[in-house]
N, C-alpha and C positions, 0 to 999 in steps of 0.2 A: 189772625196768628202771626205771632211773632216769632220767630227764630234767629238762632244764632248760626253762619252760614258755616262756621268751625267750631269744634267740639270744645277748644281752649278759648274761645272767644269772650272773654268775662264783661267785656263792654257791649252796651246795647248800642253805640255810636254807628256799627256796620250793621246793625241788625237786618234782617230780611222780612216786613211785613207784608202777609199775605191776606187779602180780602177775597172771601168766595161769595158770590149772591147769586140765589137760582131765583129764576123767574116763571112763571107758566108760559108755555113754548106748543100749542097746540099740535099735533099729529094727526093729520086724517083716519091714515091708517088704525091706527093707535086708539084714537076717539071709540072705532066700531067695538071696541075690547071693552070700553067705562075707563081708559087709562089717561089719566089725567097727567101728560107727560111735563117733563121743565126741561128748560136751558140754564146756563150756568153762564157768567163774567167772572173773569179771575183775574186780580191784579195785583201788582207786586209793587214796593217800594223799596226803594235801597238805594244807599249812598242821595236821598234828595230827589230821586229820580222817579216817577211814576211811570208804570207802564201799566198796557191792559195786555195781557198774555191771552186769554180766549175771551168772544164775544158773541154767543151762538144769535144768529137771526134766524136760524131753521134746526129742525131735528136731522144730523146726519143718518140715513139709512143703517149704518154700520151700530149705532146705538141703539137699533130696535125701540122700545118702548121706555126711556128715562122716565124714572119716579122721581131720583134724586141724588145729590152729590155730594161730598164731602171731601175736604183735604186729608189724606193718608199720610203722606210724609212728603218731607222735601229732602233730595240728595244732592251734596254737591262734590266738586272734585276742581283739585286747585294745582293743574299740571306744572311744572317748574317753566317752562317756555313758551305757554299759551296762558291766554286768558280764564280766570275761570268759568264751569258751566255747573248747570243745574236740572235736576229731572225733579217735577213735583209730580206725585202720584194722586190721581182724583180717585176716588171709590165711586162708581156708579151702582145702583141699585137699577134695575129694570123688571119690566113685566117678564115673569118667568110661566112655566108651565102649572106648576106647584107652589107659587108663592114668587118672592122677589129673586131676580137673579142678581148675583153681585161680579163687578167687571172693574177693569183698572183701566184708567186713561192717563199715558204720560204726556205731561207738556214740556219740552226742553226750551234749553237758550243758555244765553250767557249774562252772566252776572254783571 
């Protein structure tokens, strides 16, 4: 996903490139339900600097049984006297009672 951190930014020079990669990440409890759980890695490229913002090594219990992820949106804020900041919302589908439940994860930081 390639995004402009400000609406009026016409040049791709300062664009933010986000890459979300899903991968199988088994969870013992979820496997007993037949769920094939996943983890994700989120990478950001901005101004020539690559950063890994998330890289799951295990499924956190707070996520229950995650089945998939996608980038929902990025929100930026440019305060007058502080560095710019961002919040990336990740949509997560997890195993629910009558089908997938949809929740959101927020990953925040400074640009």
